[in-house]
C-alpha positions as CSV (number, residue, x, y, z in Angstrom):
1,M,-115.7,-4.7,-0.5
2,E,-118.5,-3.0,1.3
3,A,-119.3,0.3,0.3
4,N,-118.8,3.3,2.0
5,I,-121.7,4.9,3.6
6,S,-119.4,7.1,5.6
7,Q,-120.8,10.4,3.4
8,G,-123.9,9.1,3.4
9,V,-126.6,6.9,1.1
10,R,-129.3,8.9,-0.4
11,V,-132.0,6.8,-1.3
12,L,-134.9,7.6,-3.4
13,L,-138.2,6.1,-2.7
14,L,-139.8,5.2,-6.5
15,N,-144.1,3.8,-6.6
16,V,-144.0,3.7,-3.3
17,D,-147.3,3.9,-1.0
18,A,-147.5,6.2,2.1
19,R,-147.1,3.1,4.8
20,Q,-144.2,1.3,3.6
21,S,-142.2,4.6,2.8
22,A,-143.4,6.0,6.4
23,M,-141.8,2.4,7.8
24,L,-138.4,3.4,5.9
25,H,-138.4,6.4,7.3
26,M,-138.7,6.1,10.7
27,A,-136.0,3.1,10.1
28,F,-133.3,5.1,8.1
29,K,-134.5,8.1,11.6
30,M,-133.5,5.0,14.4
31,R,-130.1,3.3,12.9
32,A,-128.6,7.1,11.8
33,T,-125.7,5.7,12.5
34,D,-125.6,4.1,9.0
35,H,-126.3,7.5,7.7
36,Y,-129.4,6.5,4.7
37,T,-130.8,10.0,3.6
38,I,-134.5,9.7,2.0
39,I,-134.7,11.9,-0.9
40,E,-137.0,13.3,-3.7
41,D,-136.9,12.2,-7.6
42,G,-135.4,15.2,-9.0
43,Q,-132.8,16.1,-5.7
44,G,-130.3,14.8,-7.0
45,V,-128.8,11.5,-8.0
46,P,-129.6,8.7,-5.8
47,D,-127.1,5.8,-4.4
48,L,-129.9,3.1,-4.1
49,V,-133.7,3.6,-5.5
50,L,-136.4,1.0,-3.7
51,V,-138.7,0.5,-6.4
52,D,-141.9,-1.3,-5.1
53,G,-142.2,-3.7,-7.8
54,D,-146.3,-4.5,-6.0
55,G,-147.1,-0.9,-7.1
56,Q,-148.9,0.0,-10.2
57,D,-146.5,-1.4,-13.3
58,G,-144.0,-2.1,-10.2
59,Q,-141.8,-4.0,-13.4
60,K,-142.2,-0.6,-15.7
61,E,-141.4,1.8,-12.8
62,W,-138.2,-0.7,-12.2
63,L,-136.9,-0.4,-16.2
64,S,-137.7,3.3,-16.0
65,A,-136.2,4.2,-13.3
66,K,-133.0,1.7,-14.6
67,Q,-132.4,3.9,-17.3
68,R,-133.3,7.3,-15.7
69,Y,-130.6,6.0,-13.3
70,E,-127.5,4.0,-14.7
71,S,-124.8,4.9,-12.0
72,S,-127.1,4.6,-8.6
73,V,-128.4,0.3,-7.9
74,I,-132.0,0.2,-8.8
75,V,-133.8,-2.2,-6.0
76,F,-137.2,-4.8,-6.9
77,F,-139.2,-4.1,-3.7
78,A,-141.8,-6.6,-3.4
79,R,-143.6,-9.7,-1.9
80,K,-142.3,-11.6,-5.1
81,P,-139.4,-11.9,-6.6
82,P,-139.3,-9.9,-10.6
83,E,-139.4,-11.6,-13.8
84,I,-136.5,-10.0,-14.7
85,T,-133.6,-9.9,-13.3
86,A,-132.8,-7.4,-10.8
87,P,-132.0,-6.3,-7.2
88,Y,-134.3,-7.8,-5.0
89,L,-135.7,-7.1,-1.4
90,A,-137.8,-9.0,0.2
91,K,-141.1,-7.6,1.7
92,P,-141.8,-7.7,4.6
93,L,-139.8,-5.6,6.0
94,K,-137.3,-6.9,9.2
95,F,-135.9,-3.7,11.3
96,D,-132.8,-6.5,12.3
97,T,-132.1,-7.7,8.7
98,L,-133.0,-4.6,6.8
99,F,-129.4,-2.6,7.2
100,T,-127.5,-5.6,5.6
101,S,-129.6,-6.2,2.5
102,L,-129.5,-2.9,1.9
103,R,-125.3,-3.1,2.1
104,N,-126.3,-6.2,0.2
105,L,-127.3,-4.6,-2.1
106,R,-125.9,-1.8,-2.3
107,N,-122.1,-4.0,-2.4
108,G,-123.8,-5.5,-5.8
109,N,-125.3,-9.1,-3.9
110,G,-128.5,-9.2,-4.2
111,I,-129.6,-10.4,-7.4
112,W,-132.8,-12.2,-8.2
113,L,-132.0,-14.0,-12.0
114,A,-135.3,-14.0,-14.7
115,D,-135.5,-17.5,-15.9
116,S,-134.0,-17.0,-18.9
117,D,-130.9,-15.6,-17.2
118,K,-130.8,-19.1,-15.8
119,A,-131.2,-21.1,-18.2
120,N,-128.3,-19.1,-19.9
121,V,-126.0,-19.7,-17.2
122,S,-126.2,-23.6,-16.4
123,N,-125.6,-22.6,-20.5
124,G,-122.4,-21.2,-19.6
125,Q,-123.1,-17.8,-20.4
126,D,-122.2,-14.7,-18.7
127,S,-126.4,-13.5,-18.1
128,S,-124.6,-10.6,-15.5
129,K,-125.5,-7.7,-18.2
130,S,-128.7,-7.5,-16.8
131,G,-127.8,-7.2,-12.9
132,S,-126.3,-4.6,-11.2
133,G,-122.7,-4.4,-12.2
134,N,-120.2,-6.1,-12.7
135,T,-121.3,-8.7,-9.9
136,A,-121.7,-12.5,-10.8
137,P,-125.9,-13.4,-11.0
138,L,-127.0,-15.2,-8.0
139,S,-129.0,-18.4,-7.7
140,H,-132.3,-18.1,-6.8
141,A,-131.3,-19.8,-2.9
142,Q,-128.1,-17.9,-3.1
143,S,-130.5,-14.3,-3.6
144,Q,-133.3,-15.5,-1.4
145,K,-130.3,-16.0,1.7
146,T,-128.4,-12.6,0.6
147,A,-131.3,-10.2,-0.5
148,S,-133.0,-11.2,4.0
149,G,-128.9,-10.8,4.9
150,G,-128.3,-13.8,5.4
151,Q,-130.6,-13.4,8.9
152,E,-131.1,-17.1,10.3
153,T,-132.5,-18.6,13.8
154,Q,-130.4,-17.3,16.1
155,R,-131.0,-19.0,20.3
156,V,-128.9,-18.1,23.2
157,S,-128.2,-18.7,26.2
158,I,-128.4,-16.0,28.9
159,H,-126.8,-16.4,32.5
160,R,-127.4,-13.9,35.3
161,F,-124.6,-12.6,37.9
162,S,-125.5,-10.2,40.9
163,C,-122.4,-7.8,42.1
164,D,-122.9,-9.3,45.8
165,G,-119.2,-10.6,46.0
166,T,-117.5,-8.6,43.4
167,L,-114.9,-6.5,43.4
168,L,-117.5,-4.3,41.1
169,G,-120.2,-4.5,44.1
170,A,-117.1,-3.5,46.8
171,L,-116.5,-0.2,44.4
172,Q,-119.9,0.6,44.0
173,G,-119.9,0.2,47.8
174,L,-117.5,2.2,48.6
175,A,-118.8,5.2,46.1
176,Q,-121.6,6.3,48.1
177,Q,-119.7,7.1,50.4
178,T,-117.0,10.4,51.9
179,Q,-114.0,8.8,53.2
180,D,-111.8,7.5,51.4
181,T,-111.1,4.3,51.3
182,A,-109.2,1.2,49.6
183,I,-110.6,-2.3,48.9
184,T,-108.0,-5.0,49.3
185,L,-107.4,-8.9,48.6
186,D,-105.5,-11.0,51.9
187,N,-103.8,-7.6,53.4
188,K,-102.9,-6.7,49.6
189,P,-104.3,-3.2,48.0
190,L,-106.4,-3.6,45.4
191,L,-107.9,-0.4,44.9
192,I,-107.7,2.8,46.6
193,V,-111.6,5.3,46.3
194,F,-111.8,8.9,46.8
195,P,-114.9,9.8,45.9
196,S,-114.2,13.7,47.2
197,I,-112.9,13.9,43.8
198,Q,-114.2,10.9,42.3
199,R,-110.6,9.1,42.0
200,V,-109.1,5.8,41.7
201,F,-106.1,4.5,42.4
202,V,-105.0,1.3,41.1
203,A,-102.0,-0.6,43.4
204,V,-102.4,-3.8,40.6
205,S,-101.9,-4.0,37.2
206,G,-104.7,-4.3,34.6
207,E,-104.1,-8.0,34.1
208,E,-104.7,-8.4,37.9
209,L,-107.6,-6.6,38.1
210,R,-109.4,-8.2,35.4
211,E,-109.1,-11.5,36.7
212,F,-110.0,-10.1,40.0
213,S,-113.3,-8.5,38.9
214,M,-114.7,-11.5,36.7
215,Q,-114.0,-14.2,40.2
216,A,-116.9,-14.2,42.5
217,G,-116.8,-14.9,46.4
218,L,-114.0,-13.5,47.1
219,V,-113.8,-11.6,50.8
220,F,-112.3,-8.8,50.2
221,Q,-111.5,-5.7,52.3
222,T,-112.0,-2.7,53.1
223,R,-110.1,-0.2,55.2
224,P,-109.8,4.1,55.8
225,I,-106.8,5.7,54.1
226,P,-106.0,8.2,57.1
227,E,-106.3,11.7,56.3
228,G,-102.6,13.3,54.9
229,S,-102.2,10.8,52.0
230,E,-101.9,14.6,49.5
231,Q,-99.5,12.4,47.6
232,L,-101.5,9.1,47.4
233,R,-104.1,11.4,46.2
234,D,-103.0,12.7,43.3
235,K,-101.5,9.5,41.4
236,A,-105.4,8.5,41.5
237,K,-106.1,9.5,38.0
238,I,-108.9,7.4,37.1
239,T,-112.4,8.7,37.0
240,L,-114.6,6.7,38.9
241,Q,-117.3,6.5,36.6
242,S,-114.6,4.5,33.8
243,C,-113.0,2.4,36.6
244,I,-116.9,0.4,37.8
245,W,-117.5,0.9,34.1
246,Q,-114.4,-1.1,33.2
247,L,-114.8,-3.4,36.0
248,A,-118.7,-3.6,34.8
249,V,-117.9,-4.6,31.3
250,W,-115.4,-7.2,33.0
251,T,-117.6,-8.6,35.9
252,A,-120.4,-9.1,33.2
253,N,-119.0,-10.6,30.3
254,G,-121.3,-10.9,28.6
255,R,-123.6,-12.3,31.2
256,L,-127.1,-10.3,32.7
257,M,-126.5,-8.1,35.9
258,S,-128.7,-8.5,38.4
259,P,-131.5,-6.9,38.9
260,I,-132.5,-7.0,34.9
261,R,-134.5,-9.1,34.0
262,P,-135.2,-10.0,30.1
263,D,-138.4,-8.3,30.3
264,T,-137.2,-5.7,32.4
265,I,-138.3,-2.1,30.4
266,M,-134.1,-0.1,29.7
267,K,-133.6,3.2,28.2
268,L,-130.8,6.0,28.6
269,K,-131.2,8.2,30.7
270,A,-128.1,10.2,28.6
271,W,-125.3,9.8,25.8
272,P,-122.2,8.4,27.8
273,N,-118.7,10.0,27.1
274,M,-117.3,7.5,24.7
275,T,-114.3,9.4,24.6
276,R,-113.5,9.0,27.8
277,L,-115.1,5.4,28.8
278,A,-113.3,1.7,27.9
279,Y,-114.7,0.6,24.1
280,L,-117.4,-1.6,24.3
281,P,-117.9,-2.8,20.1
282,E,-121.5,-2.0,18.8
283,S,-121.9,0.9,21.6
284,M,-122.5,3.9,19.5
285,R,-124.8,2.3,18.1
286,L,-127.1,0.8,21.5
287,S,-127.1,4.1,22.9
288,A,-128.3,6.1,19.6
289,F,-131.7,3.0,20.2
290,L,-131.9,3.7,24.0
291,V,-131.6,6.5,24.8
292,K,-134.7,7.3,22.5
293,T,-136.4,4.2,23.1
294,P,-138.0,1.9,26.1
295,V,-137.5,-1.3,25.4
296,A,-137.2,-4.7,26.5
297,L,-133.6,-7.0,26.1
298,A,-136.0,-9.6,24.6
299,T,-136.7,-7.4,22.5
300,L,-133.8,-5.1,21.4
301,Y,-132.5,-8.1,20.6
302,K,-135.1,-9.0,18.2
303,L,-134.6,-5.6,16.7
304,L,-130.6,-5.0,16.5
305,P,-128.3,-7.0,14.4
306,V,-125.9,-6.8,17.4
307,D,-124.2,-9.8,19.7
308,M,-125.9,-10.8,22.9
309,A,-123.2,-10.7,24.9
310,D,-122.0,-7.1,23.8
311,I,-125.5,-6.0,24.4
312,L,-125.4,-7.6,28.0
313,N,-122.2,-5.9,28.5
314,Y,-123.4,-2.6,27.5
315,V,-126.3,-2.7,30.0
316,A,-123.5,-4.1,32.4
317,A,-121.5,-0.6,31.4
318,T,-124.2,2.2,32.2
319,Y,-126.8,0.5,34.3
320,A,-123.8,0.6,37.5
321,T,-122.6,3.6,35.8
322,G,-126.3,5.3,36.3
323,F,-126.6,6.4,32.7
324,L,-129.3,3.7,32.7
325,Q,-132.9,3.4,34.3
326,I,-134.7,0.5,34.5
327,Q,-138.4,-0.1,35.2
328,Q,-139.6,-3.8,35.9
329,P,-143.1,-4.9,35.2
330,V,-145.4,-6.3,37.2
331,T,-147.7,-8.0,35.0
332,N,-145.2,-9.0,32.6
333,E,-145.1,-13.3,33.2
334,P,-141.3,-13.8,34.2
335,N,-139.5,-15.1,31.6
336,K,-139.2,-19.2,32.1
337,Q,-135.5,-20.0,34.3
338,T,-134.0,-23.0,34.5
339,D,-132.2,-22.9,38.1
340,N,-129.1,-21.7,37.2
341,G,-130.5,-18.5,35.9
342,E,-130.6,-19.5,33.2
343,V,-133.1,-17.8,30.2
344,T,-132.7,-19.1,26.5
345,M,-133.7,-16.3,23.5
346,S,-134.6,-16.1,20.3
347,R,-133.9,-13.9,17.2
348,E,-136.2,-15.1,15.2
349,R,-139.0,-14.8,17.5
350,Q,-141.7,-12.6,16.0
351,H,-144.2,-12.0,19.7
352,T,-142.4,-9.5,22.4
353,E,-142.8,-8.2,25.8
354,D,-146.1,-6.3,25.9
355,A,-144.4,-4.3,28.4
356,A,-142.5,-2.6,25.8
357,D,-145.5,-0.9,23.3
358,E,-146.9,-0.3,26.5
359,H,-144.5,2.2,28.0
360,S,-143.4,3.7,25.3
361,G,-144.6,5.6,22.4
362,M,-145.1,6.1,18.9
363,L,-142.0,5.4,17.0
364,Q,-141.8,2.2,19.6
365,R,-145.8,1.0,18.0
366,L,-144.9,1.7,14.7
367,M,-141.5,-0.7,15.1
368,G,-144.1,-3.4,16.5
369,R,-146.1,-2.7,13.5
370,L,-142.7,-2.6,10.7
371,R,-141.7,-6.1,12.2
372,R,-145.2,-7.6,11.8
373,K,-145.4,-6.8,8.4
C-alpha cells in the first residue's frame, strides 16, 4: 500500500555535503506537489533520513541514525551499495526517478542486502530484521531496479497536427471576432459562439462533438446569428475558454500541436484554473513546473515521470487557450522527423537542447547539473 504523503514528508539530511544538499533542496522545491520538506537535526522526528554513505564515516552515521530515529526510514545514499543491509538510494541522482525512488523506500522497498544476509536468505532464514519495517529482503537485482524507480529506457514517437481544417481551428477563428456565429457541418449546427459574452452553445451531444473534434479535413461552414437571439444566448452556459480547452484535448489526442516543436521553449503565463476546465492527468504537476521554468518538450519529458500523451494534451490545451507562451529557437538544429511528422524521443538520453539552458535562469542550470551528476 502506497504511503500517504499528503500531509508532507519531513526529510533529514545527515553527512550530506553542501552541493548534494543544495540539489535536494532545489528538487523538493521544484516538486512542491509531493510535499517533501527538509528539516534540521533536532527539529523533531523525520519521516525519512538520507545519510550520505560517501561522506566521512558514512556507515557509522547510518547506524547512529538508525538508533536515534527508530520509527524513521533511514536511507543509505551513496555511489556504491552498502556493506550492511539498508534501504539504498543510488547516486547519481536523477530527477525523473528521484521521487519514485523515495516513495518506494518509504513503502519498504529498495532494501540492499549485505552478503551475509544473502547467505541466510538462500538457506531459508529470515534476515528482514536488518532492513526497514516488515518488508521481505530483496535480491541485488531487485534492489537496483527498485532503488532507481524501475525506470527503463522509454522511447516514444510523436505525431504532429495542425488546427487547420479542424473544429478547434474553426472555433479559435470565431473567438477572435465579435459577430455571434454558428459553426455548422452539412447545415447541421454544432456550436454557436457568442464572443461578446465569451460563451458557447453546444448544439450536439458530447460524444458527437468529440468525434467531430478528432476528425481533420471536414468542411465546416459558419453562419452569422441574427440579432434578437437573446433566448439562444441565454442557453449558452459553457465558457469559450473551457470549450476551446476541451476541443484542444480531443483534437490533440496524444499529438503535438503545430507550430510547437520538440525544441520549442515553453512557459506558462499563468496557472490555469483547473476547477473550471476539463480534467487532465498530471495537470497540477505540469503547471507547477512550467509556471516556473522555461523548458523544451524534450527536456520536460526527461525531467518529469509523466506519459508523453498527457504532456502533449496539456500543451495543446494550454496553448490553445492562451496560457502557454512559446519561443522557437533559431540556432538549434531541428529534430529529425519523418515525412509524416513523426519525432522519436528517448527519456533516457542525458543531453538536452541548449536553448532550454539559454532561456532559463539559475534554477534550470541547477536542474541540468542535477541530471548530469
